[in-house]
N, C-alpha and C positions, 0 to 999 in steps of 0.2 A: 418835713414828714414823709413826704411821697419822695424825696430825691434817695431814700432809703430802700425804697423798692427796685429790685433788679429788673431791667428791662429785657423783654423776651428776645430782642434780636441777635445778642450773643449767642443764645442755647440755640436759635433757629439756623443761625449762620454755621454754627459748629455740626449740625445735623446735616445740614444743607451740602457741606464738605465732605461728611464722613458716609452719607447714603448714596453710595454710587454704585452701579452694578459692575462687578470685575469683569475684565474683558475675558472673554472665552479663548483658550489656548490655541495653538496651532492644530493639535490633535481634533479638537472639536470642529476647528473651520475646516479642515482637510476631510472630516468624515462628512461634514454637511455638505460641501461641495460634491463629494463623490456620489452621496445619495441623490442629490438633484440630478446630476449629470446621467446617474444609472435610471432614474424615473424617465427624465427627457429622452434618452435612447430608446427605452421599452415603448414609450408613445410613440415615439417616430416610427419604429418598426412595425407595431400594430396600425398606425395611419397607412404606412406604404403596403401592408397586407391588404388591408379592407380597401384601400384605392384600386389596387390589382384585381381584387374580387368584381368589385363593380364595373370596372374599365373590361374585364372579361366576359360580362353578361351585356354590355351596351353596344351597340353599334354606332362607329363614330367614322364617318367618312374621311375625315381629314386625319385620322391614325392608321398606320399600317397595322392589321391585327396580326397579333402574334400566334403562332401555332398553339394548338392546345397542350402539346406536350411541353413545349418551353413553359409555358404558363403556370402548368403544374409543378414541373421542376422547381421554378422560380418562387411559388408559394410554398413548396415543401421546405427550401432554403431558408425562407422567411420565418417559417414555423419554427424551425431549428435555430435560428438566431433569437427567435422571441422567448423560447423555452430558456436558451443560454441568459438572455437579458432579464429575465424573471427571478432566475436564481440570483443575477447579480444585484439586481434591485433588491430582492429579499435582504442579501448579506448586507448590503449598503444601507440599507435602512434599520435593519439590526442593529449594525456597528454605531451608527448615528444617534439610534435612541439610547444606546447604552451611553454614548458620551454625553448627550444631552442629559440623561439623567444623573450622570456625574457632576456635570456642570451646575445642574441646578441644585443638587445638595451641596456643592461647594458655596454656591451663591446663599443659601438659606445659613448655612454656619457661619459663613463668614460675616453676615450682615446681623446675626441673631441678637448680639448683645446691643448693637446700636439701635435696632429696631425696638428692643425691649426696652432700651432707654428713652426713646422716643415716646413709647407708649406711656412710661412714667411721667415723663415732662408733660405731656398733654393729660394726664390727669392732675398733674401737680395744678396746671393752669386752669383747670376746668374747676378744681377746688378753690383756687383764688378768685375765680368770677363768681362762683356760689357764695363765698364769704362776702364778696364785695355786693352783690345782690341782697344779702342778708342785711347789711349795714345799710344799704340804701331803703330797704323795706322798712326796717326799724325806724330810721329818720321818717319816712314817710308816713307811717303809724301815728308816731309822735305828733307830727304836723297836722295830721287828720285831727288829732284829739284835741289841739289848740287852734283849729280851722285856719292853718297857715297854708296857703298855695304853693306847692312845690312844683319847680321844672318837672317835663316828663320824665327824666332819667330817675329821679326819685319817685314818682308816684307811680311810674309803669314798672318799677323793679318787682312786685309779686307777680304781673303777669309775665315778663321777661323770664323770672325764675322758673315758674311753671312750665314755660315754653320750653327751656332748655333742658329742663329736667325730662321732660318728654323725648325731646331729641337725644338727649346722653343716654337715656334707660333703652331705647330702642335701637341706636345707631351705635355710637361711639363706644359703649360699653361692649357692646358684641364684638365690635370692630377689634377692640383692645383686647378682649378675652378671647377672640378665636386663635390667636397664634397662626402658626405657619400652616399653610395648606400643604395637603399630602398629594 
């Protein structure tokens, strides 16, 4: 009789193979790199400006003091570079966010059917577990009626079922019913 029951392993192995994120495309990776580089460049320019401002106000006998006019022009150049870098950073970030959004939507649609199948399989297996616990509970009730001591698998089945119902009701049902996040 037990030989007829289908093992869960082939199903799990199938989903283990199927549920892999698709690799992002070259455009996505290029946009990510451009965004990261633009942010790093902007941070570098801002740090240089702040360092210059601090150095201009602190006396350091080991450094040659630059004339105020040179410092002012250098800071103005840095401000212009920062404005340009901010625009580049904003554009690169917007481009990357658009590519990321497109990729995320692709992942959701690519995996949707397999994830739905996984949820159905989880529900099926949970249903089987409850059915088996019902069988064990019925056997335990019959054994109690005739005062026959049964192993923990049978005698503990009603408590296990209650525990699983609480866990399934509050966690797995919500998880499977939730669907994709927006």
